[in-house]
All heavy atoms as an XYZ file, in Angstrom:
1020
protein
N      30.587     80.022    187.930
C      29.844     78.837    187.539
C      30.788     77.852    186.872
O      31.661     78.231    186.118
C      28.732     79.243    186.570
C      27.547     78.317    186.598
S      26.357     78.884    185.377
C      24.932     78.931    186.376
N      30.554     76.539    187.107
C      31.465     75.535    186.596
C      30.918     74.840    185.351
O      31.455     73.844    184.911
C      31.752     74.511    187.704
C      33.036     73.747    187.473
O      33.931     74.290    186.805
O      33.132     72.599    187.936
N      29.843     75.351    184.788
C      29.227     74.729    183.625
C      30.136     74.818    182.400
O      30.658     75.870    182.061
C      27.893     75.414    183.325
C      27.126     74.727    182.220
C      25.832     75.471    181.943
C      24.987     74.826    180.877
N      25.688     74.322    179.721
N      30.324     73.678    181.739
C      31.126     73.643    180.516
C      30.279     74.173    179.366
O      29.082     73.910    179.283
C      31.589     72.210    180.212
C      32.496     71.623    181.287
C      33.812     72.345    181.338
C      34.708     71.756    182.388
N      35.922     72.484    182.590
N      30.916     74.918    178.466
C      30.177     75.543    177.372
C      30.062     74.653    176.145
O      29.310     74.944    175.240
C      30.785     76.914    176.981
C      30.616     77.903    178.107
C      32.239     76.800    176.584
N      30.804     73.558    176.108
C      30.729     72.650    174.978
C      31.851     71.634    175.024
O      32.812     71.784    175.776
N      31.713     70.598    174.195
C      32.708     69.526    174.149
C      33.517     69.617    172.863
O      32.945     69.708    171.775
C      32.021     68.167    174.193
C      31.350     67.855    175.497
C      30.750     66.460    175.389
C      30.138     66.003    176.670
N      29.629     64.622    176.528
N      34.852     69.547    173.024
C      35.752     69.617    171.881
C      36.721     68.444    171.949
O      37.332     68.190    172.992
C      36.554     70.942    171.852
C      37.478     70.986    170.639
C      35.615     72.144    171.859
N      36.872     67.734    170.835
C      37.870     66.678    170.707
C      39.021     67.234    169.879
O      38.813     67.726    168.768
C      37.273     65.450    170.020
C      38.231     64.301    169.685
C      38.905     63.745    170.951
C      37.495     63.198    168.936
N      40.235     67.189    170.439
C      41.435     67.663    169.753
C      42.224     66.440    169.302
O      42.580     65.594    170.129
C      42.306     68.539    170.683
C      43.551     69.013    169.957
C      41.504     69.712    171.222
N      42.489     66.351    167.994
C      43.178     65.189    167.439
C      44.438     65.661    166.715
O      44.369     66.310    165.675
C      42.280     64.416    166.448
C      42.951     63.111    166.021
C      40.896     64.166    167.036
N      45.588     65.362    167.307
C      46.866     65.763    166.708
C      47.955     64.884    167.295
O      47.941     64.604    168.495
C      47.157     67.239    167.003
C      48.195     67.828    166.064
O      49.287     67.236    165.934
O      47.922     68.883    165.460
N      48.897     64.464    166.474
C      49.980     63.618    166.966
C      51.124     64.433    167.582
O      52.060     63.858    168.120
C      50.507     62.698    165.861
C      51.024     63.447    164.644
O      50.448     64.501    164.306
O      51.990     62.974    164.022
N      51.032     65.749    167.539
C      52.043     66.612    168.161
C      51.523     67.041    169.536
O      50.649     67.894    169.642
C      52.318     67.832    167.284
C      52.978     67.470    165.957
C      53.257     68.699    165.122
O      53.907     69.632    165.639
O      52.810     68.717    163.964
N      52.089     66.437    170.580
C      51.607     66.644    171.939
C      51.663     68.104    172.379
O      50.790     68.570    173.098
C      52.387     65.748    172.908
C      51.658     65.475    174.197
C      50.255     64.889    174.011
O      50.008     64.047    173.163
N      49.322     65.355    174.808
N      52.687     68.846    171.948
C      52.779     70.253    172.351
C      51.621     71.068    171.788
O      51.090     71.958    172.456
C      54.135     70.861    171.962
C      54.442     70.749    170.473
O      53.908     69.840    169.801
O      55.237     71.569    169.972
N      51.186     70.759    170.588
C      50.046     71.452    169.981
C      48.768     71.115    170.755
O      47.959     71.987    171.064
C      49.912     71.114    168.486
C      51.073     71.781    167.731
C      48.558     71.543    167.931
C      51.153     71.447    166.278
N      48.596     69.842    171.097
C      47.427     69.420    171.871
C      47.387     70.167    173.204
O      46.333     70.666    173.618
C      47.435     67.892    172.099
C      46.330     67.481    173.075
C      47.276     67.150    170.774
N      48.527     70.291    173.863
C      48.568     70.969    175.169
C      48.203     72.447    175.052
O      47.453     72.966    175.884
C      49.954     70.821    175.801
C      50.216     69.415    176.300
C      51.634     69.228    176.818
O      52.539     69.993    176.507
N      51.821     68.185    177.612
N      48.712     73.126    174.034
C      48.383     74.544    173.834
C      46.887     74.715    173.565
O      46.227     75.574    174.155
C      49.204     75.145    172.660
C      50.681     75.241    173.050
C      48.658     76.507    172.236
C      51.606     75.517    171.875
N      46.356     73.891    172.684
C      44.935     73.985    172.347
C      44.080     73.644    173.562
O      43.125     74.348    173.884
C      44.594     73.074    171.150
C      45.290     73.589    169.888
C      43.080     72.991    170.944
C      45.192     72.649    168.697
N      44.431     72.569    174.257
C      43.677     72.153    175.447
C      43.651     73.271    176.489
O      42.607     73.592    177.048
C      44.269     70.883    176.051
C      43.548     70.450    177.327
C      44.228     69.260    177.990
N      43.976     68.027    177.292
C      42.928     67.228    177.522
N      42.038     67.565    178.425
N      42.777     66.112    176.855
N      44.807     73.872    176.738
C      44.899     74.957    177.722
C      43.935     76.090    177.362
O      43.180     76.572    178.210
C      46.337     75.485    177.804
C      46.445     76.724    178.655
C      46.517     76.630    180.044
C      46.428     77.989    178.074
C      46.585     77.774    180.833
C      46.496     79.141    178.852
C      46.577     79.021    180.226
O      46.630     80.157    180.999
N      43.963     76.520    176.109
C      43.112     77.629    175.672
C      41.631     77.265    175.725
O      40.800     78.078    176.136
C      43.513     78.090    174.270
C      44.744     78.954    174.297
O      44.674     80.136    174.607
N      45.901     78.367    174.009
N      41.290     76.062    175.318
C      39.890     75.640    175.358
C      39.380     75.546    176.788
O      38.298     76.048    177.105
C      39.726     74.293    174.648
C      39.855     74.308    173.132
C      39.970     72.894    172.590
C      38.689     75.041    172.492
N      40.149     74.893    177.659
C      39.707     74.736    179.047
C      39.622     76.080    179.762
O      38.722     76.298    180.567
C      40.629     73.762    179.782
C      40.413     72.331    179.315
C      41.354     71.318    179.951
O      42.384     71.720    180.555
O      41.072     70.108    179.834
N      40.531     77.000    179.439
C      40.492     78.339    180.037
C      39.230     79.089    179.626
O      38.794     80.010    180.324
C      41.734     79.135    179.627
N      38.617     78.672    178.501
C      37.387     79.298    178.025
C      36.145     78.464    178.356
O      35.072     78.710    177.802
C      37.485     79.552    176.519
C      38.316     80.767    176.199
O      37.811     81.890    176.208
N      39.612     80.573    175.965
N      36.302     77.474    179.228
C      35.150     76.723    179.714
C      34.750     75.493    178.934
O      33.714     74.883    179.222
N      35.536     75.082    177.943
C      35.188     73.907    177.147
C      35.666     72.630    177.831
O      36.706     72.615    178.491
C      35.798     73.989    175.744
C      35.211     75.112    174.927
C      35.862     76.340    174.821
C      33.990     74.954    174.279
C      35.308     77.383    174.090
C      33.429     75.986    173.541
C      34.100     77.196    173.453
O      33.550     78.221    172.733
N      34.913     71.559    177.645
C      35.331     70.228    178.081
C      36.136     69.627    176.926
O      35.661     69.636    175.784
C      34.095     69.380    178.387
C      34.412     68.038    178.968
C      33.165     67.243    179.325
O      32.061     67.831    179.394
O      33.314     66.031    179.527
N      37.323     69.116    177.214
C      38.236     68.688    176.157
C      38.697     67.252    176.364
O      39.038     66.848    177.466
C      39.489     69.611    176.105
C      40.417     69.197    174.971
C      39.085     71.072    175.972
N      38.700     66.503    175.281
C      39.347     65.190    175.205
C      40.329     65.278    174.042
O      40.176     66.130    173.157
C      38.328     64.086    174.935
C      37.393     63.816    176.080
C      38.067     63.016    177.182
O      38.832     62.097    176.937
N      37.782     63.395    178.420
N      41.332     64.378    174.030
C      42.292     64.415    172.926
C      42.626     63.013    172.454
O      42.447     62.029    173.181
C      43.563     65.156    173.346
O      44.209     64.491    174.409
N      43.117     62.949    171.221
C      43.562     61.707    170.602
C      44.798     62.021    169.770
O      44.983     63.169    169.331
C      42.458     61.129    169.714
N      45.641     61.013    169.550
C      46.883     61.237    168.804
C      46.827     60.702    167.376
O      47.769     60.888    166.609
C      48.110     60.639    169.533
C      48.346     61.350    170.853
C      47.949     59.143    169.749
N      45.722     60.039    167.007
C      45.576     59.547    165.632
C      44.095     59.320    165.336
O      43.250     59.414    166.230
C      46.396     58.259    165.424
C      45.975     57.141    166.358
O      44.810     56.755    166.396
N      46.924     56.624    167.131
N      43.800     59.027    164.088
C      42.419     58.858    163.671
C      41.720     57.671    164.291
O      40.517     57.727    164.576
N      42.450     56.576    164.518
C      41.856     55.387    165.131
C      41.353     55.738    166.532
O      40.208     55.435    166.885
C      42.892     54.230    165.171
C      42.343     53.048    165.951
C      43.286     53.811    163.760
N      42.213     56.381    167.327
C      41.802     56.794    168.676
C      40.681     57.826    168.624
O      39.777     57.820    169.453
C      42.990     57.376    169.454
C      44.021     56.321    169.833
O      43.714     55.112    169.764
O      45.146     56.709    170.203
N      40.743     58.726    167.641
C      39.724     59.770    167.516
C      38.338     59.162    167.306
O      37.367     59.608    167.924
C      40.060     60.706    166.360
N      38.240     58.159    166.456
C      36.948     57.515    166.210
C      36.411     56.859    167.480
O      35.226     56.989    167.801
C      37.076     56.476    165.095
C      37.340     57.041    163.699
C      37.736     55.933    162.737
C      36.146     57.819    163.177
N      37.276     56.202    168.217
C      36.882     55.525    169.450
C      36.422     56.542    170.507
O      35.364     56.392    171.112
C      38.059     54.693    169.979
C      37.769     53.954    171.273
C      38.969     53.140    171.754
N      40.217     53.879    171.776
C      40.570     54.751    172.717
N      39.751     55.029    173.708
N      41.743     55.363    172.671
N      37.218     57.599    170.695
C      36.890     58.612    171.711
C      35.633     59.398    171.316
O      34.776     59.670    172.154
C      38.094     59.539    171.961
C      39.225     58.728    172.623
C      37.705     60.733    172.822
C      40.566     59.436    172.661
N      35.522     59.750    170.041
C      34.346     60.508    169.581
C      33.055     59.732    169.841
O      32.039     60.324    170.213
C      34.479     60.845    168.102
N      33.097     58.412    169.687
C      31.896     57.589    169.881
C      31.362     57.684    171.308
O      30.147     57.696    171.519
C      32.196     56.139    169.522
N      32.252     57.798    172.285
C      31.786     57.867    173.676
C      31.684     59.300    174.202
O      30.808     59.611    174.991
C      32.708     57.047    174.586
O      34.029     57.538    174.535
N      32.559     60.185    173.749
C      32.608     61.564    174.238
C      31.530     62.447    173.605
O      31.028     63.376    174.211
C      34.012     62.128    173.980
C      34.255     63.529    174.470
C      34.052     63.880    175.799
C      34.740     64.500    173.607
C      34.310     65.168    176.248
C      35.006     65.793    174.044
C      34.783     66.121    175.370
N      31.168     62.175    172.364
C      30.143     62.929    171.614
C      30.452     64.429    171.544
O      29.648     65.263    171.977
C      28.764     62.731    172.230
C      28.361     61.290    172.438
C      27.824     60.670    171.188
C      27.162     59.344    171.439
N      28.000     58.192    171.237
N      31.608     64.794    170.976
C      31.957     66.218    170.898
C      31.079     66.967    169.906
O      30.610     66.390    168.921
C      33.410     66.186    170.406
C      33.482     64.936    169.581
C      32.591     63.946    170.298
N      30.878     68.266    170.188
C      30.172     69.112    169.220
C      31.134     69.629    168.160
O      30.734     69.919    167.041
C      29.523     70.307    169.918
C      28.345     69.935    170.771
C      28.621     70.038    172.262
O      29.772     69.951    172.699
O      27.647     70.202    172.995
N      32.414     69.763    168.544
C      33.451     70.242    167.616
C      34.646     69.302    167.705
O      35.038     68.879    168.794
C      33.887     71.688    167.955
C      35.096     72.106    167.126
C      32.739     72.667    167.738
N      35.209     68.988    166.538
C      36.439     68.200    166.475
C      37.479     69.030    165.747
O      37.248     69.474    164.617
C      36.227     66.858    165.749
C      35.186     66.010    166.481
C      37.561     66.108    165.602
C      34.788     64.729    165.764
N      38.617     69.273    166.416
C      39.777     69.917    165.792
C      40.718     68.787    165.437
O      41.158     68.047    166.320
C      40.479     70.858    166.776
C      39.720     72.081    167.232
C      40.490     72.787    168.334
C      39.512     73.024    166.071
N      41.059     68.636    164.144
C      41.794     67.454    163.729
C      42.898     67.767    162.728
O      42.653     68.413    161.710
C      40.812     66.452    163.119
C      41.430     65.144    162.752
S      40.218     63.810    162.566
C      38.864     64.573    161.704
N      44.084     67.280    163.056
C      45.220     67.387    162.152
C      44.942     66.549    160.906
O      44.254     65.520    160.980
C      46.478     66.889    162.876
C      47.764     67.207    162.130
O      47.744     68.036    161.196
O      48.802     66.624    162.481
N      45.482     66.961    159.779
C      45.317     66.199    158.546
C      46.298     65.027    158.516
O      45.919     63.889    158.265
C      45.491     67.096    157.297
C      45.518     66.255    156.026
C      44.378     68.126    157.225
N      47.557     65.300    158.787
C      48.593     64.270    158.675
C      48.882     63.650    160.049
O      49.429     64.309    160.923
C      49.874     64.863    158.088
C      49.688     65.325    156.674
S      51.119     66.038    155.833
C      52.433     65.983    156.981
N      48.458     62.370    160.207
C      48.670     61.643    161.454
C      48.975     60.190    161.137
O      48.608     59.698    160.071
C      47.396     61.689    162.321
C      46.983     63.047    162.786
S      45.501     62.964    163.806
C      44.258     62.455    162.611
N      49.610     59.501    162.079
C      49.869     58.072    161.868
C      48.592     57.241    162.014
O      47.615     57.698    162.606
C      50.868     57.739    162.984
C      50.603     58.732    164.060
C      50.162     59.988    163.344
N      48.618     56.037    161.476
C      47.562     55.017    161.578
C      46.326     55.331    160.748
O      45.825     54.454    160.071
C      47.179     54.734    163.032
C      48.336     54.382    163.902
N      49.126     53.285    163.679
C      48.872     55.007    164.975
C      50.087     53.242    164.575
N      49.950     54.279    165.374
N      45.828     56.540    160.828
C      44.672     56.948    160.016
C      44.708     58.464    159.960
O      44.667     59.123    160.986
C      43.372     56.456    160.661
C      42.143     56.668    159.796
C      40.883     56.177    160.476
C      40.896     54.720    160.743
N      40.277     53.895    159.710
N      44.812     59.012    158.751
C      44.932     60.472    158.653
C      43.592     61.160    158.899
O      42.548     60.519    159.022
C      45.555     60.887    157.311
C      44.643     60.664    156.109
O      43.431     60.461    156.272
O      45.157     60.712    154.982
N      43.641     62.481    159.005
C      42.447     63.254    159.315
C      41.378     63.186    158.247
O      40.182     63.198    158.560
N      41.782     63.101    156.981
C      40.804     63.040    155.880
C      39.991     61.758    155.985
O      38.752     61.784    155.951
C      41.511     63.118    154.504
C      42.348     64.396    154.374
C      40.501     62.967    153.367
C      41.588     65.681    154.310
N      40.678     60.621    156.140
C      39.975     59.339    156.261
C      39.114     59.296    157.518
O      37.984     58.805    157.499
C      40.970     58.169    156.250
C      40.302     56.806    156.251
C      39.366     56.589    155.064
O      39.676     56.964    153.934
N      38.210     56.015    155.313
N      39.637     59.847    158.600
C      38.873     59.889    159.852
C      37.609     60.723    159.669
O      36.524     60.334    160.118
C      39.736     60.465    160.991
O      40.923     59.675    161.113
C      38.992     60.471    162.308
N      37.714     61.843    159.001
C      36.561     62.705    158.735
C      35.520     61.963    157.897
O      34.317     62.015    158.204
C      37.020     63.980    158.018
S      35.689     65.132    157.650
N      35.966     61.261    156.868
C      35.051     60.498    156.012
C      34.291     59.470    156.848
O      33.071     59.307    156.713
C      35.820     59.826    154.849
C      36.294     60.905    153.863
C      34.966     58.773    154.155
C      37.304     60.421    152.838
N      34.998     58.780    157.742
C      34.357     57.769    158.586
C      33.398     58.403    159.598
O      32.324     57.855    159.860
C      35.412     56.911    159.278
C      36.147     56.023    158.282
C      37.170     55.108    158.921
O      36.950     54.637    160.059
O      38.198     54.850    158.270
N      33.772     59.542    160.145
C      32.863     60.243    161.057
C      31.596     60.673    160.325
O      30.484     60.501    160.829
C      33.552     61.463    161.674
C      34.593     61.181    162.750
C      35.450     62.417    163.000
C      33.930     60.718    164.046
N      31.747     61.225    159.133
C      30.592     61.706    158.369
C      29.688     60.570    157.902
O      28.509     60.787    157.639
C      31.058     62.539    157.163
C      31.655     63.878    157.553
C      30.639     64.731    158.279
N      31.167     66.081    158.506
C      30.909     66.796    159.580
N      30.132     66.327    160.523
N      31.418     67.999    159.721
N      30.222     59.346    157.820
C      29.404     58.191    157.433
C      28.486     57.764    158.567
O      27.533     57.009    158.354
C      30.309     57.032    157.014
N      28.760     58.258    159.781
C      27.957     57.923    160.961
C      26.979     59.079    161.228
O      27.398     60.193    161.525
C      28.893     57.719    162.157
C      28.161     57.325    163.413
O      26.964     57.519    163.557
N      28.906     56.769    164.356
N      25.671     58.815    161.150
C      24.685     59.884    161.362
C      24.816     60.613    162.697
O      24.396     61.759    162.819
C      23.340     59.158    161.274
C      23.615     57.895    160.527
C      25.045     57.529    160.816
N      25.407     59.969    163.706
C      25.620     60.623    165.003
C      26.457     61.891    164.886
O      26.379     62.766    165.735
C      26.353     59.676    165.967
C      25.470     58.726    166.706
C      26.252     58.008    167.790
O      26.675     58.674    168.763
O      26.438     56.792    167.641
N      27.274     61.973    163.831
C      28.189     63.105    163.679
C      27.784     64.057    162.549
O      28.576     64.882    162.113
C      29.633     62.595    163.477
C      30.113     61.805    164.663
C      30.177     60.421    164.611
C      30.448     62.444    165.849
C      30.585     59.685    165.707
C      30.855     61.722    166.956
C      30.925     60.342    166.886
N      26.532     63.950    162.105
C      26.037     64.843    161.046
C      26.167     66.316    161.421
O      26.464     67.153    160.576
C      24.571     64.547    160.726
C      24.385     63.306    159.873
O      25.389     62.754    159.379
O      23.222     62.875    159.709
N      25.911     66.650    162.685
C      25.924     68.049    163.106
C      27.200     68.458    163.825
O      27.296     69.572    164.333
C      24.712     68.326    164.004
C      23.410     68.124    163.244
O      23.285     68.548    162.109
N      22.462     67.449    163.857
N      28.170     67.558    163.877
C      29.454     67.859    164.508
C      30.272     68.738    163.578
O      30.375     68.455    162.387
C      30.229     66.557    164.816
O      29.422     65.726    165.646
C      31.548     66.847    165.503
N      30.828     69.810    164.115
C      31.692     70.687    163.328
C      33.093     70.080    163.330
O      33.642     69.795    164.398
C      31.756     72.106    163.940
C      30.358     72.716    164.072
C      32.717     72.996    163.159
C      29.750     73.229    162.810
N      33.653     69.862    162.146
C      35.010     69.335    162.025
C      35.895     70.418    161.422
O      35.635     70.898    160.314
C      35.053     68.059    161.166
C      34.214     66.954    161.837
C      36.508     67.599    160.966
C      34.086     65.674    161.026
N      36.904     70.797    162.193
C      37.858     71.824    161.757
C      39.216     71.160    161.614
O      39.754     70.597    162.569
C      37.940     72.973    162.778
C      36.561     73.619    162.980
C      38.984     74.006    162.330
C      36.509     74.644    164.104
N      39.755     71.224    160.400
C      41.078     70.643    160.170
C      42.180     71.594    160.601
O      42.091     72.811    160.399
C      41.268     70.312    158.681
C      40.564     69.062    158.263
C      39.468     69.127    157.427
C      40.991     67.818    158.709
C      38.806     67.971    157.036
C      40.335     66.656    158.325
C      39.248     66.731    157.487
N      43.221     71.024    161.199
C      44.446     71.741    161.548
C      45.553     71.121    160.698
O      45.654     69.904    160.642
C      44.805     71.532    163.021
C      43.756     71.900    164.054
C      44.189     71.411    165.424
C      43.573     73.407    164.068
N      46.370     71.937    160.059
C      47.437     71.342    159.271
C      48.563     72.312    158.980
O      48.366     73.524    158.936
C      46.890     70.773    157.943
O      47.922     70.064    157.276
C      46.365     71.871    157.051
N      49.731     71.734    158.788
C      50.890     72.512    158.358
C      50.876     72.648    156.844
O      51.609     73.453    156.282
C      52.173     71.839    158.825
N      50.048     71.861    156.185
C      49.947     71.920    154.718
C      49.116     73.134    154.331
O      47.969     73.257    154.736
C      49.257     70.659    154.174
C      49.903     69.324    154.497
C      49.004     68.188    154.032
C      51.263     69.224    153.839
N      49.699     74.020    153.556
C      48.960     75.225    153.202
C      48.541     75.254    151.732
O      47.965     76.222    151.278
C      49.788     76.473    153.535
O      50.993     76.451    152.824
N      48.809     74.176    150.992
C      48.437     74.221    149.580
C      46.940     74.030    149.393
O      46.273     73.353    150.170
C      49.234     73.223    148.749
C      48.947     71.774    149.020
C      49.901     71.148    150.022
O      50.782     71.824    150.554
O      49.727     69.953    150.287
N      46.449     74.651    148.360
C      45.018     74.685    148.074
C      44.411     73.291    147.924
O      43.317     73.032    148.416
C      44.817     75.490    146.783
C      43.387     75.787    146.455
C      43.272     76.665    145.223
O      44.114     77.568    145.041
O      42.334     76.438    144.448
N      45.115     72.374    147.268
C      44.576     71.032    147.028
C      44.279     70.307    148.332
O      43.268     69.608    148.451
C      45.551     70.221    146.181
N      45.132     70.475    149.319
C      44.931     69.830    150.615
C      43.693     70.403    151.307
O      42.892     69.670    151.891
C      46.167     70.026    151.493
O      45.939     69.514    152.769
N      43.527     71.704    151.238
C      42.372     72.351    151.848
C      41.081     71.877    151.190
O      40.111     71.535    151.867
C      42.503     73.873    151.726
C      41.455     74.622    152.488
C      41.725     76.121    152.560
O      42.852     76.566    152.278
O      40.781     76.840    152.917
N      41.068     71.822    149.872
C      39.889     71.371    149.128
C      39.558     69.924    149.483
O      38.396     69.585    149.723
C      40.100     71.540    147.603
C      40.121     73.037    147.261
C      39.028     70.803    146.812
C      40.605     73.354    145.867
N      40.578     69.074    149.571
C      40.382     67.670    149.936
C      39.710     67.553    151.309
O      38.786     66.761    151.495
C      41.732     66.954    149.944
C      41.688     65.585    149.355
C      43.070     64.983    149.255
N      43.137     63.965    150.304
C      44.186     63.698    151.039
N      45.291     64.355    150.880
N      44.142     62.756    151.935
N      40.169     68.353    152.272
C      39.588     68.323    153.612
C      38.145     68.776    153.630
O      37.296     68.170    154.284
N      37.856     69.834    152.913
C      36.488     70.351    152.871
C      35.561     69.385    152.132
O      34.426     69.170    152.542
C      36.470     71.740    152.236
C      37.208     72.821    153.042
C      37.307     74.107    152.244
C      36.560     73.060    154.398
N      36.052     68.782    151.063
C      35.233     67.828    150.312
C      34.990     66.547    151.093
O      34.003     65.860    150.875
C      35.872     67.519    148.951
C      35.728     68.679    147.988
C      36.361     68.419    146.633
O      37.126     67.439    146.481
O      36.097     69.222    145.717
N      35.888     66.213    152.021
C      35.723     65.021    152.855
C      34.670     65.241    153.938
O      34.263     64.298    154.616
C      37.054     64.646    153.498
N      34.240     66.482    154.113
C      33.211     66.773    155.107
C      33.645     67.750    156.180
O      32.898     68.009    157.121
N      34.855     68.310    156.047
C      35.315     69.303    157.005
C      34.543     70.604    156.871
O      34.051     70.939    155.783
N      34.436     71.333    157.968
C      33.694     72.594    157.973
C      34.601     73.810    157.904
O      34.172     74.886    157.501
C      32.838     72.692    159.246
C      31.785     71.622    159.295
O      30.840     71.691    158.495
O      31.919     70.690    160.119
N      35.841     73.641    158.324
C      36.778     74.766    158.355
C      38.190     74.202    158.281
O      38.392     72.986    158.413
C      36.580     75.589    159.634
C      37.096     77.022    159.527
O      37.734     77.377    158.505
O      36.864     77.797    160.472
N      39.147     75.079    158.109
C      40.517     74.675    157.865
C      41.434     75.731    158.452
O      41.344     76.898    158.086
C      40.700     74.597    156.344
C      41.837     73.769    155.860
C      41.658     72.440    155.530
C      43.106     74.320    155.693
C      42.699     71.676    155.051
C      44.153     73.570    155.224
C      43.942     72.243    154.912
O      44.986     71.493    154.440
N      42.278     75.350    159.402
C      43.207     76.287    160.035
C      44.625     75.796    159.809
O      44.943     74.633    160.087
C      42.930     76.393    161.558
C      41.507     76.883    161.809
C      43.954     77.307    162.223
C      41.089     76.836    163.264
N      45.476     76.684    159.295
C      46.868     76.286    159.068
C      47.725     76.579    160.297
O      47.465     77.507    161.050
C      47.473     76.997    157.837
O      47.330     78.398    157.989
C      46.788     76.557    156.554
N      48.717     75.725    160.485
C      49.690     75.899    161.565
C      50.778     76.836    161.068
O      51.043     76.866    159.883
C      50.296     74.545    161.952
C      49.286     73.576    162.535
C      49.960     72.242    162.802
C      48.969     71.207    163.275
N      49.597     69.887    163.431
N      51.459     77.573    161.910
C      51.315     77.576    163.358
C      49.985     78.205    163.777
O      49.513     79.162    163.187
C      52.496     78.410    163.854
C      52.841     79.298    162.703
C      52.488     78.521    161.468
N      49.415     77.636    164.821
C      48.110     78.063    165.314
C      48.253     79.329    166.149
O      49.133     79.430    166.991
C      47.487     76.932    166.158
C      47.201     75.744    165.251
C      46.227     77.402    166.853
C      46.935     74.469    165.988
N      47.387     80.277    165.854
C      47.314     81.505    166.660
C      46.166     81.309    167.636
O      45.004     81.246    167.225
C      47.061     82.705    165.751
C      48.166     82.927    164.736
C      47.777     84.011    163.750
C      48.802     84.057    162.641
N      48.188     84.236    161.344
N      46.465     81.179    168.944
C      45.417     80.848    169.917
C      44.186     81.751    169.875
O      43.062     81.251    169.973
C      46.135     80.941    171.261
C      47.559     80.601    170.930
C      47.789     81.222    169.571
N      44.356     83.056    169.713
C      43.194     83.952    169.699
C      42.319     83.707    168.478
O      41.089     83.737    168.563
C      43.640     85.411    169.767
C      44.162     85.798    171.133
C      44.552     87.244    171.186
C      45.098     87.593    172.565
N      45.533     88.964    172.668
N      42.942     83.452    167.336
C      42.184     83.159    166.113
C      41.471     81.817    166.262
O      40.300     81.680    165.914
C      43.113     83.163    164.878
C      42.376     82.678    163.637
C      43.688     84.553    164.646
N      42.174     80.838    166.811
C      41.574     79.526    167.033
C      40.343     79.640    167.933
O      39.280     79.105    167.619
C      42.592     78.568    167.664
C      42.030     77.206    168.058
C      41.608     76.414    166.836
C      43.051     76.431    168.866
N      40.468     80.347    169.045
C      39.343     80.489    169.961
C      38.181     81.230    169.307
O      37.024     80.886    169.520
C      39.778     81.188    171.256
C      40.705     80.356    172.129
S      40.182     78.631    172.363
C      38.535     78.844    172.996
N      38.481     82.200    168.489
C      37.443     82.928    167.770
C      36.675     81.975    166.842
O      35.444     82.022    166.765
C      38.080     84.069    166.989
O      37.101     84.867    166.430
N      37.387     81.102    166.179
C      36.738     80.131    165.275
C      35.913     79.114    166.060
O      34.833     78.708    165.619
C      37.786     79.424    164.421
C      38.450     80.351    163.438
C      38.477     79.710    162.069
N      38.988     80.632    161.088
C      39.916     80.321    160.204
N      40.447     79.119    160.184
N      40.297     81.206    159.317
N      36.422     78.689    167.219
C      35.682     77.744    168.059
C      34.392     78.396    168.558
O      33.310     77.805    168.488
C      36.535     77.278    169.259
C      37.756     76.495    168.785
C      35.696     76.453    170.247
C      37.447     75.189    168.131
N      34.497     79.623    169.058
C      33.299     80.341    169.526
C      32.288     80.482    168.388
O      31.087     80.297    168.587
C      33.665     81.722    170.073
C      34.501     81.702    171.311
N      34.353     80.794    172.340
C      35.517     82.500    171.692
C      35.237     81.030    173.292
N      35.964     82.063    172.914
N      32.766     80.767    167.198
C      31.901     80.903    166.027
C      31.207     79.577    165.710
O      30.010     79.546    165.411
C      32.735     81.373    164.829
O      31.961     81.378    163.667
N      31.951     78.483    165.794
C      31.366     77.157    165.534
C      30.246     76.867    166.530
O      29.172     76.391    166.153
C      32.449     76.084    165.607
N      30.482     77.177    167.800
C      29.451     76.927    168.807
C      28.248     77.853    168.635
O      27.121     77.463    168.928
C      30.026     76.992    170.227
C      30.626     75.677    170.647
C      31.975     75.444    170.481
C      29.826     74.666    171.159
C      32.535     74.221    170.843
C      30.369     73.441    171.521
C      31.732     73.220    171.361
N      28.453     79.055    168.127
C      27.305     79.928    167.830
C      26.440     79.286    166.758
O      25.209     79.281    166.853
C      27.776     81.309    167.367
C      28.059     82.262    168.490
C      28.160     83.710    168.018
N      29.046     83.933    166.894
C      30.355     84.130    166.990
N      30.958     84.128    168.171
N      31.087     84.331    165.907
N      27.070     78.712    165.730
C      26.318     78.030    164.666
C      25.565     76.827    165.216
O      24.405     76.598    164.874
C      27.241     77.593    163.517
C      27.729     78.742    162.673
C      28.355     78.290    161.370
N      29.354     77.262    161.490
C      30.663     77.479    161.630
N      31.135     78.695    161.684
N      31.507     76.468    161.718
N      26.236     76.069    166.090
C      25.604     74.880    166.696
C      24.401     75.304    167.527
O      23.321     74.726    167.427
C      26.615     74.109    167.577
C      27.690     73.453    166.700
C      25.910     73.075    168.442
C      28.897     72.955    167.478
N      24.570     76.324    168.349
C      23.510     76.759    169.260
C      22.326     77.368    168.526
O      21.207     77.331    169.028
C      24.064     77.696    170.320
C      25.012     76.973    171.259
O      24.863     75.774    171.491
N      25.991     77.668    171.777
N      22.560     77.936    167.349
C      21.443     78.480    166.550
C      20.580     77.358    165.995
O      19.426     77.572    165.673
C      21.969     79.321    165.385
C      22.327     80.733    165.794
C      22.693     81.549    164.574
C      23.062     82.952    164.986
N      23.511     83.759    163.861
N      21.176     76.158    165.897
C      20.447     75.001    165.372
C      19.343     74.518    166.287
O      18.519     73.717    165.902
N      19.323     74.998    167.546
C      18.238     74.676    168.447
C      18.474     73.480    169.349
O      17.648     73.130    170.160
N      19.602     72.799    169.210
C      19.864     71.636    170.077
C      20.291     72.042    171.420
O      21.156     72.493    171.861
C      20.914     70.708    169.433
C      20.270     69.675    168.539
O      19.223     69.147    168.950
O      20.795     69.400    167.460
């Protein structure tokens, strides 16, 4: 069957990371779009309507924290799961992301199996919501 299991927007300015994540998501049946910064992420999210957004914290033009705040200000994204990806492992950065409206936080380097497990878990939460 060719049915996609969900929509994921991957936002990271490191193209190799986007390619690895995209490969793993598409291999598991997800429909994927990507952006390289927060400005593009806001534009793409508005038309793509992802259920999950994987987003780097540190990006050019608009960082992930500010992008998350702007997404959360839009009621269309109230139920969107936002998972931060970052090389920053200090506690303050994680707290900042979660307080900005993030739902989860994954540190780099990304382990594909762990990432996919978290994505599947996010979609289980979404699907329990009844939408």
